[in-house]
C-alpha positions as CSV (number, residue, x, y, z in Angstrom):
1,M,58.1,134.5,166.7
2,E,61.6,135.7,166.0
3,A,64.4,134.2,168.1
4,N,68.2,134.3,168.5
5,I,69.4,130.7,167.9
6,L,72.8,129.1,168.4
7,L,73.5,126.2,166.0
8,V,76.4,124.0,166.9
9,E,77.1,121.6,164.0
10,D,80.4,120.5,162.4
11,D,78.8,119.1,159.2
12,T,79.0,122.1,156.8
13,E,76.2,121.0,154.4
14,I,73.7,120.2,157.1
15,A,74.5,123.4,159.1
16,R,74.0,125.6,156.1
17,I,70.7,124.0,155.3
18,I,69.5,124.5,158.9
19,R,70.8,128.0,159.1
20,D,69.2,129.1,155.8
21,T,65.9,127.6,156.9
22,L,66.0,129.4,160.2
23,L,67.0,132.7,158.6
24,T,64.1,132.4,156.1
25,A,61.8,131.9,159.1
26,G,63.0,135.2,160.5
27,H,65.3,134.0,163.2
28,K,68.9,135.2,163.9
29,V,71.5,132.4,163.8
30,T,75.0,132.0,165.2
31,W,76.8,129.0,163.7
32,A,79.6,127.3,165.6
33,T,81.5,124.3,164.2
34,T,83.0,122.9,167.4
35,G,81.7,122.2,170.9
36,L,84.2,124.6,172.5
37,E,83.4,127.4,170.0
38,G,79.7,126.8,170.8
39,L,80.3,127.2,174.5
40,N,82.2,130.4,174.0
41,D,79.5,131.8,171.7
42,F,76.8,130.8,174.3
43,Q,78.7,132.5,177.1
44,S,79.3,135.7,175.1
45,G,75.9,136.1,173.6
46,S,72.2,136.0,174.4
47,Y,70.1,133.2,172.9
48,D,66.6,131.8,173.0
49,L,67.4,128.2,171.9
50,V,70.4,126.0,171.1
51,L,70.7,123.3,168.5
52,V,73.5,120.8,169.3
53,D,75.0,118.0,167.4
54,L,76.5,115.2,169.6
55,M,79.5,114.3,167.5
56,L,81.6,117.5,167.7
57,P,85.3,118.2,167.8
58,E,87.1,119.7,170.8
59,M,84.0,119.2,173.1
60,D,81.2,116.7,172.4
61,G,77.6,117.6,172.5
62,F,76.9,115.9,175.8
63,T,79.6,118.0,177.5
64,L,78.3,121.1,175.8
65,C,74.7,120.5,177.0
66,R,75.9,120.0,180.5
67,N,77.9,123.2,180.5
68,I,74.9,125.2,179.1
69,R,72.4,123.7,181.6
70,W,74.6,124.7,184.5
71,R,74.0,128.3,183.7
72,S,70.7,128.5,181.9
73,E,67.2,126.9,181.4
74,I,67.3,127.8,177.7
75,P,65.7,125.2,175.4
76,I,68.3,122.7,174.0
77,I,67.5,120.5,171.0
78,I,69.9,117.7,170.1
79,I,70.3,116.9,166.4
80,S,72.3,113.7,165.9
81,A,72.9,110.8,163.6
82,R,73.3,108.6,166.7
83,K,69.9,106.9,167.1
84,D,70.6,104.7,170.1
85,D,68.1,105.0,172.9
86,V,71.1,105.2,175.3
87,D,72.3,108.4,173.6
88,K,68.8,109.9,173.7
89,I,68.3,109.1,177.4
90,E,71.8,110.5,178.2
91,G,71.2,113.7,176.2
92,L,67.7,114.3,177.8
93,G,69.2,113.4,181.2
94,L,71.7,116.2,180.8
95,G,68.9,118.7,180.4
96,A,68.2,118.7,176.7
97,D,64.5,119.4,175.9
98,D,64.2,117.5,172.7
99,Y,66.1,115.0,170.4
100,V,65.9,114.9,166.6
101,A,67.6,112.0,164.8
102,K,69.3,112.5,161.4
103,P,68.1,112.3,158.7
104,F,65.1,114.6,159.6
105,S,62.7,116.7,157.6
106,L,63.2,120.5,157.9
107,A,59.4,120.8,158.6
108,E,59.8,118.5,161.6
109,L,62.8,120.4,162.9
110,Q,61.0,123.7,162.5
111,A,57.9,122.4,164.3
112,R,60.1,121.2,167.3
113,I,61.9,124.6,167.4
114,D,58.6,126.5,167.3
115,S,57.2,124.3,170.1
116,N,60.1,124.8,172.4
117,L,60.3,128.5,171.7
118,R,56.6,129.0,172.5
119,R,57.1,127.3,175.9
120,W,60.2,129.3,176.6
121,F,58.7,132.7,175.8
122,R,55.4,131.9,177.5
123,Y,56.5,130.4,180.8
124,N,60.0,131.8,181.3
125,H,60.0,135.3,179.6
126,V,63.7,135.0,179.5
127,E,64.1,136.8,182.8
128,E,67.7,137.6,183.7
129,T,69.3,136.3,186.9
130,H,68.9,138.6,189.9
131,N,71.5,141.3,189.6
132,E,72.6,140.9,193.2
133,L,72.7,137.9,195.6
134,V,73.1,138.5,199.3
135,Y,74.1,135.8,201.8
136,D,74.6,135.4,205.6
137,Q,78.1,136.0,206.9
138,G,78.3,139.3,204.9
139,L,78.7,138.0,201.3
140,T,77.2,139.9,198.4
141,I,77.7,139.0,194.7
142,N,76.8,141.8,192.3
143,Y,76.5,140.6,188.7
144,S,75.9,144.0,187.2
145,L,79.2,145.3,188.6
146,Q,80.9,141.9,188.4
147,S,82.0,142.5,192.0
148,V,82.0,140.6,195.3
149,F,81.7,142.3,198.7
150,L,82.3,140.9,202.2
151,F,80.7,143.0,204.9
152,G,80.5,145.9,202.5
153,E,84.2,145.8,201.5
154,E,84.9,144.9,197.9
155,L,87.1,141.9,197.4
156,S,89.9,141.9,194.8
157,L,89.0,138.8,192.8
158,T,90.5,137.7,189.5
159,N,88.1,137.1,186.6
160,K,88.5,133.3,187.1
161,E,87.9,133.5,190.8
162,F,84.7,135.5,190.1
163,E,83.5,133.0,187.5
164,L,84.4,130.1,189.9
165,L,82.4,131.7,192.7
166,C,79.4,132.4,190.4
167,L,79.4,128.9,189.1
168,L,79.2,127.4,192.6
169,A,76.8,130.0,194.0
170,E,74.3,129.7,191.1
171,N,74.2,126.0,191.7
172,G,74.0,126.0,195.5
173,Q,74.3,122.6,197.2
174,R,75.4,120.9,193.9
175,T,78.8,119.2,194.1
176,F,81.2,120.0,191.2
177,S,84.2,117.8,190.6
178,K,87.5,119.6,189.8
179,H,87.2,118.3,186.3
180,E,83.8,119.9,185.9
181,I,84.9,123.2,187.3
182,Y,88.0,123.3,185.0
183,E,85.8,122.4,182.0
184,H,83.3,125.1,182.7
185,V,85.5,128.0,184.0
186,W,88.5,127.4,181.8
187,H,86.5,126.1,178.8
188,Q,88.7,123.1,178.2
189,A,87.5,119.5,178.3
190,D,90.6,117.8,179.7
191,M,92.2,116.8,183.0
192,E,95.3,119.0,182.9
193,G,94.0,121.8,185.0
194,L,93.1,120.1,188.2
195,H,95.9,121.7,190.2
196,T,94.8,125.1,188.8
197,V,91.3,124.5,190.3
198,T,92.8,123.6,193.7
199,V,95.0,126.8,193.7
200,H,92.0,129.0,192.7
201,I,89.7,127.5,195.4
202,K,92.4,128.1,198.0
203,S,92.9,131.7,196.9
204,L,89.1,132.3,196.8
205,R,88.6,130.9,200.3
206,E,91.4,133.1,201.7
207,K,89.7,136.2,200.2
208,L,86.3,135.2,201.5
209,K,87.9,134.4,204.9
210,D,86.2,131.0,204.6
211,P,88.0,128.4,206.8
212,V,88.3,124.9,205.3
213,K,87.2,123.1,208.5
214,S,84.2,125.2,209.2
215,P,83.2,126.9,206.0
216,H,80.4,129.4,205.4
217,F,80.5,129.4,201.7
218,I,82.7,126.7,199.9
219,Q,82.6,123.2,201.3
220,T,84.9,120.4,200.3
221,I,83.2,117.1,199.6
222,W,86.1,114.7,200.1
223,G,86.7,112.5,197.1
224,K,84.1,114.4,195.0
225,G,84.8,118.1,194.8
226,Y,83.3,121.3,196.1
227,R,79.9,122.9,196.6
228,F,78.5,126.2,197.7
229,I,76.7,126.2,201.1
230,G,76.0,130.0,201.6
231,V,72.7,130.8,203.1
232,P,70.7,133.5,201.3
233,S,69.8,136.5,203.5
């Protein structure tokens, strides 16, 4: 059962031991040493499982898990020296599938990896998201072409506008705060880009011809953020 695994761990000694064990088992391994590097690797690659430490530089493991789960149901296993039940509950609540506390045996870790991979391959078959989503009011999002159409006319969106629209559309009816949007689309875990989000939402609405007061696609939830309300055709 060969798999492509993303390992996000800043402890060099532990990471090398895990990586070598996985390679010996026949898996492919990408090793990231920071949360932000791990997110970038995840978004630019195709993986079957992610191993995430909680105490990471640049972006902690909780934030990384949340970002991954927004876009994928891929198995996530947390590996951490933090043994508090609160940390386990929070990690699993963010969508992680399993939690292994350090120190752990390599046999235990391998068994948990195999178990999660079996479920993933058996029940999910790693099917890709539909290439095209069509909504009422003339909106079509084509992932293969990375293009958006309104009543058959292609819209001129920037890369960030396209990513922003996809984030909202793929998580319909879920409200995202400006901080969450900035964190996911701009890959930075800070609060400095909130005005940037506002500007991009405004521009995206104008291109979608989506009025603020009676929107068809992007709704403002005052005091909380934005959500996608488009109705699939």
